[in-house]
PQR file of N, CA, C, O and H, with PARSE charges and radii, in Angstrom:
ATOM      1  N   MET A   1    -121.190-149.380 -53.073 -0.4000 1.5000
ATOM      2  CA  MET A   1    -120.168-148.975 -52.988 -0.0000 2.0000
ATOM      3  C   MET A   1    -119.094-150.082 -52.166  0.5500 1.7000
ATOM      4  O   MET A   1    -119.529-150.777 -51.248 -0.5500 1.4000
ATOM      5  N   PHE A   2    -117.986-150.139 -52.507 -0.4000 1.5000
ATOM      6  CA  PHE A   2    -117.202-151.124 -52.086 -0.0000 2.0000
ATOM      7  C   PHE A   2    -116.010-150.528 -51.689  0.5500 1.7000
ATOM      8  O   PHE A   2    -115.455-149.672 -52.377 -0.5500 1.4000
ATOM      9  H   PHE A   2    -117.633-149.575 -53.253  0.4000 1.0000
ATOM     10  N   PHE A   3    -115.503-150.995 -50.434 -0.4000 1.5000
ATOM     11  CA  PHE A   3    -114.263-150.181 -49.736 -0.0000 2.0000
ATOM     12  C   PHE A   3    -113.153-151.195 -49.289  0.5500 1.7000
ATOM     13  O   PHE A   3    -113.444-152.381 -49.139 -0.5500 1.4000
ATOM     14  H   PHE A   3    -115.954-151.691 -49.875  0.4000 1.0000
ATOM     15  N   GLU A   4    -112.004-150.777 -49.095 -0.4000 1.5000
ATOM     16  CA  GLU A   4    -111.112-151.803 -48.395 -0.0000 2.0000
ATOM     17  C   GLU A   4    -110.884-151.012 -47.209  0.5500 1.7000
ATOM     18  O   GLU A   4    -110.554-149.828 -47.277 -0.5500 1.4000
ATOM     19  H   GLU A   4    -111.767-149.813 -49.217  0.4000 1.0000
ATOM     20  N   ILE A   5    -111.029-151.557 -46.260 -0.4000 1.5000
ATOM     21  CA  ILE A   5    -111.035-151.135 -44.989 -0.0000 2.0000
ATOM     22  C   ILE A   5    -109.846-151.717 -44.074  0.5500 1.7000
ATOM     23  O   ILE A   5    -109.272-152.762 -44.382 -0.5500 1.4000
ATOM     24  H   ILE A   5    -111.297-152.518 -46.204  0.4000 1.0000
ATOM     25  N   GLY A   6    -109.601-151.169 -43.233 -0.4000 1.5000
ATOM     26  CA  GLY A   6    -108.451-151.751 -41.993 -0.0000 2.0000
ATOM     27  C   GLY A   6    -109.449-152.956 -41.294  0.5500 1.7000
ATOM     28  O   GLY A   6    -110.665-153.094 -41.428 -0.5500 1.4000
ATOM     29  H   GLY A   6    -110.067-150.320 -42.982  0.4000 1.0000
ATOM     30  N   GLU A   7    -108.537-153.732 -40.543 -0.4000 1.5000
ATOM     31  CA  GLU A   7    -109.325-154.629 -39.967 -0.0000 2.0000
ATOM     32  C   GLU A   7    -110.113-154.331 -38.529  0.5500 1.7000
ATOM     33  O   GLU A   7    -111.093-154.914 -38.066 -0.5500 1.4000
ATOM     34  H   GLU A   7    -107.550-153.620 -40.434  0.4000 1.0000
ATOM     35  N   LYS A   8    -109.461-153.392 -38.066 -0.4000 1.5000
ATOM     36  CA  LYS A   8    -110.392-152.905 -36.737 -0.0000 2.0000
ATOM     37  C   LYS A   8    -111.344-151.584 -37.070  0.5500 1.7000
ATOM     38  O   LYS A   8    -111.656-150.857 -36.127 -0.5500 1.4000
ATOM     39  H   LYS A   8    -108.665-152.918 -38.441  0.4000 1.0000
ATOM     40  N   MET A   9    -111.746-151.314 -38.240 -0.4000 1.5000
ATOM     41  CA  MET A   9    -112.640-150.489 -38.274 -0.0000 2.0000
ATOM     42  C   MET A   9    -114.090-150.576 -38.356  0.5500 1.7000
ATOM     43  O   MET A   9    -114.907-149.668 -38.507 -0.5500 1.4000
ATOM     44  H   MET A   9    -111.492-151.905 -39.007  0.4000 1.0000
ATOM     45  N   GLU A  10    -114.279-151.940 -38.219 -0.4000 1.5000
ATOM     46  CA  GLU A  10    -116.038-152.559 -38.610 -0.0000 2.0000
ATOM     47  C   GLU A  10    -116.727-151.988 -37.581  0.5500 1.7000
ATOM     48  O   GLU A  10    -117.829-151.574 -37.942 -0.5500 1.4000
ATOM     49  H   GLU A  10    -113.615-152.678 -38.096  0.4000 1.0000
ATOM     50  N   GLU A  11    -116.397-151.765 -36.079 -0.4000 1.5000
ATOM     51  CA  GLU A  11    -117.359-151.176 -35.478 -0.0000 2.0000
ATOM     52  C   GLU A  11    -117.630-149.577 -35.545  0.5500 1.7000
ATOM     53  O   GLU A  11    -118.697-148.993 -35.357 -0.5500 1.4000
ATOM     54  H   GLU A  11    -115.502-152.102 -35.786  0.4000 1.0000
ATOM     55  N   SER A  12    -116.453-149.075 -35.844 -0.4000 1.5000
ATOM     56  CA  SER A  12    -116.847-147.602 -36.069 -0.0000 2.0000
ATOM     57  C   SER A  12    -117.565-147.312 -37.535  0.5500 1.7000
ATOM     58  O   SER A  12    -118.422-146.448 -37.719 -0.5500 1.4000
ATOM     59  H   SER A  12    -115.586-149.549 -35.997  0.4000 1.0000
ATOM     60  N   LEU A  13    -117.192-147.952 -38.250 -0.4000 1.5000
ATOM     61  CA  LEU A  13    -117.973-148.022 -39.697 -0.0000 2.0000
ATOM     62  C   LEU A  13    -119.317-148.362 -39.477  0.5500 1.7000
ATOM     63  O   LEU A  13    -120.088-147.768 -40.232 -0.5500 1.4000
ATOM     64  H   LEU A  13    -116.495-148.655 -38.101  0.4000 1.0000
ATOM     65  N   THR A  14    -119.872-149.186 -38.623 -0.4000 1.5000
ATOM     66  CA  THR A  14    -121.199-149.760 -38.335 -0.0000 2.0000
ATOM     67  C   THR A  14    -121.674-148.491 -37.849  0.5500 1.7000
ATOM     68  O   THR A  14    -122.534-148.061 -38.617 -0.5500 1.4000
ATOM     69  H   THR A  14    -119.246-149.668 -38.010  0.4000 1.0000
ATOM     70  N   GLU A  15    -121.477-147.798 -36.975 -0.4000 1.5000
ATOM     71  CA  GLU A  15    -121.873-146.612 -36.146 -0.0000 2.0000
ATOM     72  C   GLU A  15    -122.256-145.595 -37.190  0.5500 1.7000
ATOM     73  O   GLU A  15    -123.370-145.072 -37.187 -0.5500 1.4000
ATOM     74  H   GLU A  15    -120.778-148.148 -36.351  0.4000 1.0000
ATOM     75  N   LEU A  16    -121.396-145.337 -38.017 -0.4000 1.5000
ATOM     76  CA  LEU A  16    -121.394-144.423 -38.928 -0.0000 2.0000
ATOM     77  C   LEU A  16    -122.271-144.686 -40.027  0.5500 1.7000
ATOM     78  O   LEU A  16    -122.886-143.692 -40.414 -0.5500 1.4000
ATOM     79  H   LEU A  16    -120.491-145.762 -38.020  0.4000 1.0000
ATOM     80  N   ILE A  17    -122.505-145.799 -40.659 -0.4000 1.5000
ATOM     81  CA  ILE A  17    -123.353-146.252 -41.606 -0.0000 2.0000
ATOM     82  C   ILE A  17    -124.867-145.909 -40.914  0.5500 1.7000
ATOM     83  O   ILE A  17    -125.708-145.229 -41.502 -0.5500 1.4000
ATOM     84  H   ILE A  17    -122.005-146.606 -40.345  0.4000 1.0000
ATOM     85  N   LYS A  18    -125.060-146.466 -39.632 -0.4000 1.5000
ATOM     86  CA  LYS A  18    -126.412-146.325 -38.832 -0.0000 2.0000
ATOM     87  C   LYS A  18    -126.944-145.150 -38.955  0.5500 1.7000
ATOM     88  O   LYS A  18    -128.111-144.908 -39.264 -0.5500 1.4000
ATOM     89  H   LYS A  18    -124.376-147.018 -39.155  0.4000 1.0000
ATOM     90  N   LYS A  19    -125.952-144.272 -38.676 -0.4000 1.5000
ATOM     91  CA  LYS A  19    -126.231-142.861 -38.191 -0.0000 2.0000
ATOM     92  C   LYS A  19    -126.619-141.985 -39.745  0.5500 1.7000
ATOM     93  O   LYS A  19    -127.630-141.295 -39.869 -0.5500 1.4000
ATOM     94  H   LYS A  19    -125.004-144.469 -38.426  0.4000 1.0000
ATOM     95  N   TYR A  20    -125.719-142.166 -40.701 -0.4000 1.5000
ATOM     96  CA  TYR A  20    -125.865-141.463 -41.884 -0.0000 2.0000
ATOM     97  C   TYR A  20    -126.658-142.057 -42.924  0.5500 1.7000
ATOM     98  O   TYR A  20    -127.330-141.351 -43.676 -0.5500 1.4000
ATOM     99  H   TYR A  20    -124.897-142.727 -40.600  0.4000 1.0000
ATOM    100  N   LEU A  21    -126.628-143.218 -43.009 -0.4000 1.5000
ATOM    101  CA  LEU A  21    -127.133-144.117 -44.177 -0.0000 2.0000
ATOM    102  C   LEU A  21    -128.259-145.103 -43.739  0.5500 1.7000
ATOM    103  O   LEU A  21    -128.189-146.219 -44.252 -0.5500 1.4000
ATOM    104  H   LEU A  21    -126.082-143.792 -42.397  0.4000 1.0000
ATOM    105  N   PRO A  22    -129.379-144.849 -42.794 -0.5600 1.5000
ATOM    106  CA  PRO A  22    -130.032-145.625 -42.187  0.2800 2.0000
ATOM    107  C   PRO A  22    -130.761-146.573 -42.855  0.5500 1.7000
ATOM    108  O   PRO A  22    -131.264-147.452 -42.155 -0.5500 1.4000
ATOM    109  N   LEU A  23    -130.976-146.617 -44.267 -0.4000 1.5000
ATOM    110  CA  LEU A  23    -131.810-147.328 -45.218 -0.0000 2.0000
ATOM    111  C   LEU A  23    -130.822-148.239 -45.910  0.5500 1.7000
ATOM    112  O   LEU A  23    -131.103-149.133 -46.709 -0.5500 1.4000
ATOM    113  H   LEU A  23    -130.568-145.903 -44.836  0.4000 1.0000
ATOM    114  N   ALA A  24    -129.690-147.903 -45.509 -0.4000 1.5000
ATOM    115  CA  ALA A  24    -128.704-148.906 -46.350 -0.0000 2.0000
ATOM    116  C   ALA A  24    -128.542-150.068 -45.971  0.5500 1.7000
ATOM    117  O   ALA A  24    -128.811-150.265 -44.786 -0.5500 1.4000
ATOM    118  H   ALA A  24    -129.461-147.177 -44.860  0.4000 1.0000
ATOM    119  N   SER A  25    -128.063-151.241 -46.782 -0.4000 1.5000
ATOM    120  CA  SER A  25    -127.924-152.489 -46.346 -0.0000 2.0000
ATOM    121  C   SER A  25    -125.853-152.246 -46.557  0.5500 1.7000
ATOM    122  O   SER A  25    -125.019-151.523 -47.101 -0.5500 1.4000
ATOM    123  H   SER A  25    -127.844-151.081 -47.745  0.4000 1.0000
ATOM    124  N   TYR A  26    -125.985-153.408 -45.705 -0.4000 1.5000
ATOM    125  CA  TYR A  26    -124.076-153.377 -45.901 -0.0000 2.0000
ATOM    126  C   TYR A  26    -123.684-154.752 -45.418  0.5500 1.7000
ATOM    127  O   TYR A  26    -124.540-155.487 -44.925 -0.5500 1.4000
ATOM    128  H   TYR A  26    -126.663-153.996 -45.263  0.4000 1.0000
ATOM    129  N   GLU A  27    -122.521-155.103 -45.529 -0.4000 1.5000
ATOM    130  CA  GLU A  27    -121.819-156.421 -45.629 -0.0000 2.0000
ATOM    131  C   GLU A  27    -120.218-156.261 -45.449  0.5500 1.7000
ATOM    132  O   GLU A  27    -119.473-155.790 -46.309 -0.5500 1.4000
ATOM    133  H   GLU A  27    -121.825-154.507 -45.930  0.4000 1.0000
ATOM    134  N   PHE A  28    -119.802-156.763 -44.108 -0.4000 1.5000
ATOM    135  CA  PHE A  28    -118.372-156.783 -43.913 -0.0000 2.0000
ATOM    136  C   PHE A  28    -118.155-158.200 -44.464  0.5500 1.7000
ATOM    137  O   PHE A  28    -118.947-159.131 -44.325 -0.5500 1.4000
ATOM    138  H   PHE A  28    -120.407-157.145 -43.409  0.4000 1.0000
ATOM    139  N   HIS A  29    -116.710-158.251 -45.256 -0.4000 1.5000
ATOM    140  CA  HIS A  29    -116.316-159.501 -45.418 -0.0000 2.0000
ATOM    141  C   HIS A  29    -114.711-159.712 -45.336  0.5500 1.7000
ATOM    142  O   HIS A  29    -113.914-158.821 -45.630 -0.5500 1.4000
ATOM    143  H   HIS A  29    -116.066-157.494 -45.369  0.4000 1.0000
ATOM    144  N   LYS A  30    -114.344-160.996 -44.900 -0.4000 1.5000
ATOM    145  CA  LYS A  30    -113.137-161.095 -44.310 -0.0000 2.0000
ATOM    146  C   LYS A  30    -111.717-161.524 -45.736  0.5500 1.7000
ATOM    147  O   LYS A  30    -111.956-161.816 -46.907 -0.5500 1.4000
ATOM    148  H   LYS A  30    -114.992-161.720 -44.661  0.4000 1.0000
ATOM    149  N   ASP A  31    -110.707-161.441 -45.250 -0.4000 1.5000
ATOM    150  CA  ASP A  31    -109.363-161.533 -46.293 -0.0000 2.0000
ATOM    151  C   ASP A  31    -109.440-163.086 -46.195  0.5500 1.7000
ATOM    152  O   ASP A  31    -110.297-163.730 -45.591 -0.5500 1.4000
ATOM    153  H   ASP A  31    -110.513-161.204 -44.298  0.4000 1.0000
ATOM    154  N   ILE A  32    -108.183-163.654 -47.036 -0.4000 1.5000
ATOM    155  CA  ILE A  32    -107.906-164.907 -46.902 -0.0000 2.0000
ATOM    156  C   ILE A  32    -107.150-165.072 -45.548  0.5500 1.7000
ATOM    157  O   ILE A  32    -106.835-166.209 -45.196 -0.5500 1.4000
ATOM    158  H   ILE A  32    -107.487-163.131 -47.527  0.4000 1.0000
ATOM    159  N   TYR A  33    -106.850-164.024 -44.790 -0.4000 1.5000
ATOM    160  CA  TYR A  33    -106.438-164.215 -43.327 -0.0000 2.0000
ATOM    161  C   TYR A  33    -107.450-164.226 -42.423  0.5500 1.7000
ATOM    162  O   TYR A  33    -107.148-164.141 -41.233 -0.5500 1.4000
ATOM    163  H   TYR A  33    -107.106-163.100 -45.075  0.4000 1.0000
ATOM    164  N   ASN A  34    -108.719-164.324 -42.779 -0.4000 1.5000
ATOM    165  CA  ASN A  34    -110.200-164.043 -41.764 -0.0000 2.0000
ATOM    166  C   ASN A  34    -110.242-162.807 -40.824  0.5500 1.7000
ATOM    167  O   ASN A  34    -110.805-162.781 -39.730 -0.5500 1.4000
ATOM    168  H   ASN A  34    -108.964-164.394 -43.746  0.4000 1.0000
ATOM    169  N   ARG A  35    -109.581-161.808 -41.398 -0.4000 1.5000
ATOM    170  CA  ARG A  35    -109.453-160.485 -40.939 -0.0000 2.0000
ATOM    171  C   ARG A  35    -110.615-159.376 -41.854  0.5500 1.7000
ATOM    172  O   ARG A  35    -110.504-159.217 -43.070 -0.5500 1.4000
ATOM    173  H   ARG A  35    -109.123-161.829 -42.287  0.4000 1.0000
ATOM    174  N   THR A  36    -111.389-158.882 -41.258 -0.4000 1.5000
ATOM    175  CA  THR A  36    -112.285-158.017 -41.577 -0.0000 2.0000
ATOM    176  C   THR A  36    -111.478-156.823 -42.632  0.5500 1.7000
ATOM    177  O   THR A  36    -110.864-155.840 -42.216 -0.5500 1.4000
ATOM    178  H   THR A  36    -111.479-159.010 -40.270  0.4000 1.0000
ATOM    179  N   ARG A  37    -111.642-157.154 -43.883 -0.4000 1.5000
ATOM    180  CA  ARG A  37    -110.973-156.264 -45.037 -0.0000 2.0000
ATOM    181  C   ARG A  37    -111.946-155.568 -45.979  0.5500 1.7000
ATOM    182  O   ARG A  37    -111.504-154.636 -46.650 -0.5500 1.4000
ATOM    183  H   ARG A  37    -112.140-157.952 -44.221  0.4000 1.0000
ATOM    184  N   PHE A  38    -113.118-155.893 -46.091 -0.4000 1.5000
ATOM    185  CA  PHE A  38    -113.830-155.275 -46.992 -0.0000 2.0000
ATOM    186  C   PHE A  38    -115.154-154.883 -46.636  0.5500 1.7000
ATOM    187  O   PHE A  38    -115.853-155.450 -45.796 -0.5500 1.4000
ATOM    188  H   PHE A  38    -113.477-156.650 -45.546  0.4000 1.0000
ATOM    189  N   LEU A  39    -115.517-153.714 -47.433 -0.4000 1.5000
ATOM    190  CA  LEU A  39    -117.057-153.237 -46.697 -0.0000 2.0000
ATOM    191  C   LEU A  39    -118.108-152.795 -48.125  0.5500 1.7000
ATOM    192  O   LEU A  39    -117.886-151.903 -48.944 -0.5500 1.4000
ATOM    193  H   LEU A  39    -114.949-153.254 -48.115  0.4000 1.0000
ATOM    194  N   TYR A  40    -119.209-153.686 -48.078 -0.4000 1.5000
ATOM    195  CA  TYR A  40    -120.047-153.109 -49.423 -0.0000 2.0000
ATOM    196  C   TYR A  40    -121.419-152.809 -48.799  0.5500 1.7000
ATOM    197  O   TYR A  40    -122.223-153.494 -48.169 -0.5500 1.4000
ATOM    198  H   TYR A  40    -119.389-154.411 -47.413  0.4000 1.0000
ATOM    199  N   VAL A  41    -121.388-151.511 -49.214 -0.4000 1.5000
ATOM    200  CA  VAL A  41    -122.639-150.651 -48.894 -0.0000 2.0000
ATOM    201  C   VAL A  41    -123.196-150.316 -50.179  0.5500 1.7000
ATOM    202  O   VAL A  41    -122.605-149.855 -51.156 -0.5500 1.4000
ATOM    203  H   VAL A  41    -120.734-150.953 -49.727  0.4000 1.0000
ATOM    204  N   ARG A  42    -124.938-150.739 -49.992 -0.4000 1.5000
ATOM    205  CA  ARG A  42    -125.887-150.844 -50.893 -0.0000 2.0000
ATOM    206  C   ARG A  42    -127.220-149.923 -50.432  0.5500 1.7000
ATOM    207  O   ARG A  42    -127.873-150.260 -49.445 -0.5500 1.4000
ATOM    208  H   ARG A  42    -125.418-151.114 -49.199  0.4000 1.0000
ATOM    209  N   ASN A  43    -127.528-148.876 -51.130 -0.4000 1.5000
ATOM    210  CA  ASN A  43    -128.576-148.481 -50.663 -0.0000 2.0000
ATOM    211  C   ASN A  43    -129.625-148.320 -51.822  0.5500 1.7000
ATOM    212  O   ASN A  43    -129.562-147.517 -52.752 -0.5500 1.4000
ATOM    213  H   ASN A  43    -126.996-148.602 -51.932  0.4000 1.0000
ATOM    214  N   ASP A  44    -130.722-149.366 -51.542 -0.4000 1.5000
ATOM    215  CA  ASP A  44    -131.685-149.679 -52.432 -0.0000 2.0000
ATOM    216  C   ASP A  44    -133.294-149.049 -52.154  0.5500 1.7000
ATOM    217  O   ASP A  44    -134.310-149.176 -52.837 -0.5500 1.4000
ATOM    218  H   ASP A  44    -130.773-150.018 -50.786  0.4000 1.0000
ATOM    219  N   LYS A  45    -133.073-148.360 -50.922 -0.4000 1.5000
ATOM    220  CA  LYS A  45    -134.351-147.888 -50.535 -0.0000 2.0000
ATOM    221  C   LYS A  45    -134.155-146.351 -50.416  0.5500 1.7000
ATOM    222  O   LYS A  45    -133.073-145.949 -49.987 -0.5500 1.4000
ATOM    223  H   LYS A  45    -132.248-148.257 -50.366  0.4000 1.0000
ATOM    224  N   TYR A  46    -135.154-145.432 -50.775 -0.4000 1.5000
ATOM    225  CA  TYR A  46    -134.949-144.068 -50.831 -0.0000 2.0000
ATOM    226  C   TYR A  46    -136.141-143.402 -50.106  0.5500 1.7000
ATOM    227  O   TYR A  46    -137.286-143.636 -50.493 -0.5500 1.4000
ATOM    228  H   TYR A  46    -136.033-145.758 -51.124  0.4000 1.0000
ATOM    229  N   GLU A  47    -135.926-142.668 -49.181 -0.4000 1.5000
ATOM    230  CA  GLU A  47    -136.690-141.788 -48.590 -0.0000 2.0000
ATOM    231  C   GLU A  47    -137.160-140.283 -49.040  0.5500 1.7000
ATOM    232  O   GLU A  47    -136.369-139.379 -49.308 -0.5500 1.4000
ATOM    233  H   GLU A  47    -134.996-142.478 -48.867  0.4000 1.0000
ATOM    234  N   ASP A  48    -138.314-140.198 -49.068 -0.4000 1.5000
ATOM    235  CA  ASP A  48    -138.780-138.739 -49.843 -0.0000 2.0000
ATOM    236  C   ASP A  48    -138.508-137.651 -48.713  0.5500 1.7000
ATOM    237  O   ASP A  48    -138.739-136.462 -48.932 -0.5500 1.4000
ATOM    238  H   ASP A  48    -138.956-140.933 -48.850  0.4000 1.0000
TER
END
């Protein structure tokens, strides 16, 4: 999943991902103004 986010949302989104998607990998990316703007979440691992 790929999301466009507000520049001040990185910390709160990290907490939510760790809580609700503990097996997911995620990356934050910056825009051309060096502000955190995008979030990429990937869940390749599955738990039975």
